[in-house]
DRENTI-375499 format. One record per residue (C-alpha): residue number from 1; x negated, y negated, z. Coordinates in steps of 0.2 Angstrom, whole numbers, plus 5000, padded with zeros to 4 digits. Each point is the difference from the previous one (the first is absolute). Last residue first. Layout:
 loke   xx   yy   zz
  NUM    X    Y    Z
...
end
This chain:
 loke   xx   yy   zz
  222 4897 5157 5210
  221 4993 4999 4982
  220 4999 5020 4991
  219 5011 4995 4987
  218 5002 4979 4998
  217 5011 4991 5014
  216 5021 5000 4999
  215 5006 4986 4994
  214 4999 4983 5011
  213 4985 4992 4989
  212 5013 4992 4986
  211 5018 4997 5010
  210 5009 4997 4984
  209 4985 4986 4996
  208 5010 4983 5003
  207 4993 4995 5016
  206 5005 4983 5007
  205 4986 4988 5004
  204 5007 4987 5011
  203 4998 4981 5005
  202 5018 4997 4999
  201 5017 5010 5003
  200 5015 4989 5005
  199 5004 4993 4984
  198 5003 5017 4993
  197 5016 5003 4998
  196 5001 4983 4990
  195 4990 5010 4986
  194 4983 4999 4993
  193 4994 5013 5012
  192 5014 5013 4995
  191 4997 4996 4982
  190 4983 5004 5001
  189 5004 5015 5010
  188 5011 5005 4982
  187 4987 4994 4990
  186 4986 5013 5008
  185 5013 5015 4996
  184 5004 4992 4985
  183 4981 5002 4994
  182 5001 5020 5003
  181 4991 5008 5014
  180 4993 5018 4998
  179 5008 5015 5009
  178 5001 5011 5015
  177 5012 4989 5010
  176 4988 4999 5016
  175 4984 4997 4988
  174 4984 5010 5001
  173 5003 5015 4992
  172 5008 4988 4986
  171 4983 4993 4997
  170 4992 5017 4997
  169 5013 5004 4985
  168 4998 4985 4993
  167 4982 5001 4999
  166 5001 5018 4992
  165 5011 4996 4988
  164 4991 4985 4996
  163 5006 4984 5004
  162 4990 4988 4991
  161 5011 4999 4986
  160 5014 4994 5006
  159 4991 4983 5002
  158 5009 4989 4992
  157 5017 5008 4999
  156 4999 5001 5019
  155 4996 5011 5012
  154 4998 4992 5017
  153 4989 5007 5014
  152 4999 4993 5017
  151 5010 4980 4999
  150 4996 4988 5013
  149 5013 4986 5002
  148 4995 4984 5007
  147 5010 4987 5010
  146 5001 4981 5002
  145 5016 4992 5005
  144 5002 4983 4998
  143 5012 4991 5015
  142 4992 4985 4998
  141 4992 5002 5018
  140 4994 5016 4994
  139 4988 4994 4987
  138 4983 5000 5011
  137 5004 5017 5007
  136 5005 5009 4986
  135 4985 4991 4990
  134 4990 5010 5015
  133 5006 5017 4996
  132 5000 4997 4982
  131 4982 4996 4997
  130 4996 5017 5011
  129 5011 5009 4988
  128 4990 4992 4985
  127 4983 5003 5006
  126 5003 5018 5001
  125 5008 5001 4983
  124 4984 4992 4996
  123 4989 5013 5008
  122 5010 5014 4994
  121 4995 4995 4982
  120 4981 4998 5006
  119 5000 5017 5006
  118 5011 5009 4988
  117 4989 5015 4994
  116 4993 5003 5018
  115 5018 5004 5005
  114 5002 4998 5019
  113 5019 4997 5006
  112 5008 4987 5008
  111 4998 4985 4989
  110 5002 5010 4985
  109 5018 5004 5005
  108 5003 4985 4988
  107 5005 4981 4999
  106 5014 4989 4994
  105 5001 4984 5007
  104 5019 4995 5002
  103 5004 4981 5006
  102 5019 4996 5003
  101 5006 4981 5002
  100 5010 4994 5015
   99 4993 4982 4996
   98 4996 4999 4981
   97 4983 5005 4992
   96 4994 4987 4989
   95 4986 5011 4996
   94 4981 4993 5000
   93 4995 5007 5017
   92 5009 5017 4996
   91 4993 5001 4983
   90 4984 4996 5007
   89 4997 5014 5010
   88 5009 5014 4988
   87 4988 4993 4988
   86 4983 5001 5013
   85 5004 5018 5005
   84 5003 5013 4986
   83 4998 4990 4986
   82 4983 4992 5006
   81 4996 5014 5011
   80 5001 5013 4985
   79 4989 4987 4988
   78 4988 4996 5013
   77 4996 5020 5002
   76 5000 5003 4981
   75 4988 4987 4997
   74 4989 5005 5017
   73 5000 5016 4990
   72 5005 5018 5009
   71 4992 5015 4996
   70 4993 5005 5014
   69 5011 4994 5011
   68 5015 5011 4992
   67 5007 4991 4991
   66 5014 4988 4994
   65 5019 5002 5003
   64 5011 4991 4986
   63 5002 4981 5003
   62 5017 4996 5009
   61 5016 4991 4996
   60 5016 5001 5013
   59 4999 4983 5010
   58 5018 5000 5001
   57 5006 4982 5004
   56 5018 4997 5003
   55 5010 4985 5005
   54 4992 4989 4986
   53 5000 4980 4997
   52 4995 4990 4985
   51 4992 5013 4990
   50 4993 4994 4985
   49 4984 5006 5000
   48 4996 5013 5016
   47 4993 5013 4988
   46 4991 4986 4990
   45 4992 4995 5017
   44 4993 5016 5006
   43 4995 5002 4980
   42 4990 4985 5001
   41 4993 5005 5017
   40 4993 5017 4988
   39 5001 5018 5006
   38 5020 4998 4997
   37 5000 4999 4982
   36 5017 4992 4996
   35 5006 5004 4985
   34 4992 5018 4996
   33 5001 5003 5020
   32 5019 4997 4998
   31 5011 4994 5014
   30 5017 5003 5002
   29 5013 4987 5005
   28 5015 5006 5009
   27 5015 4995 5002
   26 5009 5008 5015
   25 5016 5009 4997
   24 4996 5015 5009
   23 4997 5010 4985
   22 4988 4986 4995
   21 4990 5005 5015
   20 4998 5018 4996
   19 4997 4995 4981
   18 4985 4991 5007
   17 4995 5012 5010
   16 4998 5013 4987
   15 4991 4990 4990
   14 4990 4998 5014
   13 4998 5017 5005
   12 4995 5005 4981
   11 4999 4987 4987
   10 5003 4982 4993
    9 5002 4994 5019
    8 4983 4998 5005
    7 5005 4984 5011
    6 5016 4997 5005
    5 5009 4984 5003
    4 5015 5000 5006
    3 5017 4987 5001
    2 5012 5001 5009
    1 5019 4995 4995
end
């Protein structure tokens, strides 16, 4: 039986990923930020404690966006990068990954859109994507794939309040499928990349946004 570690798996997308991998017969170890704080190196080590070998690592845990730049603080900026960039990097470094393993990092479509309220958050996800491409090359000889899943607007039980009727309508109009994403939508994509079927896919950023930005332009925009 394969073993997977999913960070940030206590709720939302992380919990859905854990459930989906378990459905595929994988032994899933669920990281919970309340037990291992990934903003510290001690937390990184604790998240890996007792794991002798790993077949799948899903770096899903992330700190919430800060900003805009006028209100961002050095402390908040450092925390964001610690959780979103440093933790995944050193989890990969320190995990005892088996040859032929799968590393899947969760990014965001924020890397390809200009949203001043999420500047520092988008920076962390851009760093994650660059890291994934370079590590895919480095770990390739061992048969380990490193890929990224970039969700769009995804509604979960924890964030549903932010999707006001107005915002929901505006986002849906920008997607090919005319709806918000669900945690299960993202989990199914992760499950594919974790499977043997994805053995020849590595160093890629897979958009899982339902075709965000493929919808019709706003009224009056040509």
